[in-house]
N, C-alpha and C positions, 0 to 999 in steps of 0.2 A: 502494499499499500504505499503509494509516494507521498501523501501528506504525513502519516505515521510514520515514517522513516526512522531508527533508530540509529544513532553515531556512538560507537563503541571504541574507545581509547586506551592505551597502554597497551599491557599485554592480552586484553580480549580480543578475542578472535573470531570471525566469522568462517563456518567450514564452507570451503570449496567445491561445486561439484561439476569442474569443467572438464576433470578426466573421463568423468563419466559417458559426458554428450562426445567427447573425442573416440574413447574406445565404441560408441557409436557408430560413428560416420566411418570408421576405419572399417568394421567388421560389416558395414551395410556396402561400401564401395565395394570392398573383395568378392562378396557374397556376387552384389551386379557384374562385377567383372566375368565371374566364371560363366555367371548366367549367358553371357554375351558372346563369349567365347562357344559354347555349347549351341547356341542358335545355328549355327550356319557349319554346312560341310562343305567343304572348298573342294575343288578339284583341277586339276590342270588346265590352264586356258587356252579355249578353243574360237571358233570362231560359227558365228549365227547369222541368218536370214530372218528380217520380220516378216511374217504370214499376217495380213489382215481377212478380218470379216467383208465379203461385197459390202455388207452393209455401213462401214466407217472405213475411212480411208486411213488411219491413223491410228496408232495402239498406245495406252498410257504406259510409262513406267514410275512404278511407285518405290517412295524412300525404304519400306520395307515389306517383308511378304503381308498381304490384309490390309497395308497400313490405306490410312484416308489421305496421306501429302502424298502430292505429285512432282516427279522431278521433272520431266519434260514428256512429250510425245513423238512417237518414230515410227516413219512414214515407212509404206509401204517398201518392200525388196529394200530397207538399210540393212545394211552390215552391220552387226556388233561385236565387240568381243564378250565371248563367256567368260566368266570367272569362278561360277559356283554353283550349286542349285539347292534351294532349300523351300520345301512343304509344299513342291507343285510350281513353285515359282523359277525363273532362271537370274540370275545375279550377272549383270551385265555392266562395263565400265563404259562410260558416257562423258568422254571427255576426263575433269580430272573431278567427275561422282562417282556412284555406285550406284544404280537403279534395278529394281526387279519387274518382270515382265513373268506373265503366266506362261507359263510352258509351253502350252497348246499355241501360243502367236512367235515362237521359234523353232526354227526347223535349224538343225546342226549341220553344219555344211564343210566341207574341207577347202571350199576354193569361193570365189568371191561373185561368180554366178547371182544375179538376182533367182527370186521364187519362181519356181513354174506355173505357171497357170493350171497345169493339169494334177497340181496336189490338191487336194479336198481342204474347202474352204473350214477353218473351223465356226463353231456357235460365236452368236453377237455377245457381245460384252456389255455391260451398263457399269459405268464406274459408281462406287456407293461411300458415304462418308460414315460413322459410328452416327446411332441416332440419338445415343446420351452418351455422357460418361462419368465416370465416379472416383473422385482421386481422395486418395488417405495416403496422410504421411508427417514426417516427423517436422515441427516449428522450431524456430529460435527467436526470441522477439529481445529486441534493444527499445526499451522505454525511459522516457523522459519523467526526471523526477519533480520538474518545474522549479529548481533552485533549494528544495529541500535535504537531497544531499549533495557533495563535492563532487559527484561523478554519475554519468547516466548507468542505469543495473541494466541486465539479462535476466530473463527466465527460458525457460526450456515447456515446450508445450506439443499442440497435436493440431493438424487441420485437416477440413474434410468439405469437400464441394461435390456437388452434381450440375450440372451444366447439360441442357437441349440444343442440340446444335438444326438449325432452320435452315441453312445450307453452309458451303465448304468457307463460308467466311466471317460468318456470323452464331454466335450462338447467345441463350441468356444463364447465367451460372448464380447458384444460390451457395452460398462459404458458411464455414462455420470453423471456430478454433477456440482453445483455451490453452492459458499458459499458468503455471505455478512457478513460486518461489518463496522456500521457507529462509529466512534470518533466523541461524541458530547461534549460539553460543557456549561454546567450551568451558565446563567451570575449572578444566584442570584436576580433576576427582575430587571437589571438596567433600567432607565429610557430610552425609544425609542429604547428595545431590547426585543426580545423574551424570552423565561424564558431556552429555549432550542435552541443553533446552531449550526448545523452540521459541524466542521472544516473539517474536513477529511475521506475520505470514503477506504473502500479494498473493492474488487469483485473479485474473482479467479473461473473460469471455466476449466474443463478440459473435453479432450473426448479422451477415451483410449478404445482399443480392444486386445482380445488373448486372449489362451487356458485356461481353466478353467477343472481341475478333481475332479471328485466325487469319494466318499467314503463314503457309506449309505449315511447320512444327514450332512455329514461333507462335504467339498467342499476347494479348494487353484486354486486361478490363478496368474498369469502374467500377468499385460496388459500396453499397452506402447503406447502411440498417442502424443496429445500436451495439452499445457496448457495458457489459458488465462489471466494473470493478469496482474489487472487497478486497479490505485487509485489515488485518487486528496489529498493535502494538502494546504491549505490556497488560495485556486482560482487556484492552477496547479496540473493539469495533468500527468499523461504518460498509455503508456498499452504495452504490450509484449508479443506475444508468442512463444513458448519455446518446447522445447522435454520436456516428462514429462512420469511419470509410476508409478504403483502400485502392492507393492509385497505383499498378505495378504489371507486374504479367511475367513471361516465363517462357521454357521451351519445352517440348516434349517429344523424346525418343522413342519410336516404336522398337518392341523388344519382337512382338511378335502379332496375330492379330487380334490378340484378345487384348493385351495388355501393353501400356509403356512405360518409360521411365520420365517422372519429371520435376525440372527445378526453377522452382519461381520465386522473385523478390519484390515485396510489398511497401510502399510507404504506407503508414496507416496514422491515421489521426482520431482521438475522442474528446469531447466536453463534456467536465464535468465538472460538480458544483456540491460540496461535502460540507463548507460554511457557511454557507447562505448567502454568501453573495454573489460576484458575478460567474459566471463559467469560466474555467480555464481548460485549454486544447493542449493536449496532449502528444505531443510530435513522435511517433515512433518506427522504427524499422524492423519486418520481419523476413525470414528465408526460411522458405521449408526446399523439402526433396520427398520423393515418395514414388506410388506407384498409381497408375491411372488405368482403370478397369473400362473398356470398351462394352457399352450394352448396342446388340442390335445393327441394321443396317437402314441407311436413308442414302437414295439416288439421289443425284448430282445433275442430272440433266434435266 
């Protein structure tokens, strides 16, 4: 709780929880690295030619198998460098980028001759995007104490959101988050006291909603709603709910057709009034990492 912050001096020490956050992030990154390595099965580079359905004169190349994010469209008869195969998709090299094309649209060939018109055409293909997305992840908050302490403070917590896509560019998002911090005093094994005594705590919950704009794997959003801030110090507690918002964005890297890895950052603000005077604006920063789960499919034509 910011206005209830307690300053401890001399040999009084606060317990630190930075090591927990560091260990969590390291383990999370290691697990993610091995998941990404196991997602693809590479084979020696070969050549292929793009073959189209008569209905369409181009074929989409995606950022990942089953992804909703487009790299570019490929022309019929275009030669491509094939570098792998992953869950029914062919991984190809497009200039300095990697793309994934459904295997039915790529005919392996040892030469550069165009696709023969005698080859039976594949069935039609309609690009889609996820109808909805659910995000769950770890979140870090750096919050303003409005001069009640000598420096800003930080808290660990969680963030979750649900978004519905109207098209490949626009979505509506509902976001909730919670952050927690305990200020504990080390008693030094004083007789009659436990080793650690919690003398104050900070709790912050927000519920926001607003538009989200997507450009490939990158997104930005502007969310507004409410913030519930509560805390206590030395037996005195208080709570207040005020207007809040979050402005920021992030990037979603598809792992497969069902999930993606997301990294996001936001400037957040909230207005609170605990003392009966004018409301005070808290200027905060949050960063989040976690997993996005894709639900359903929606045509983008």
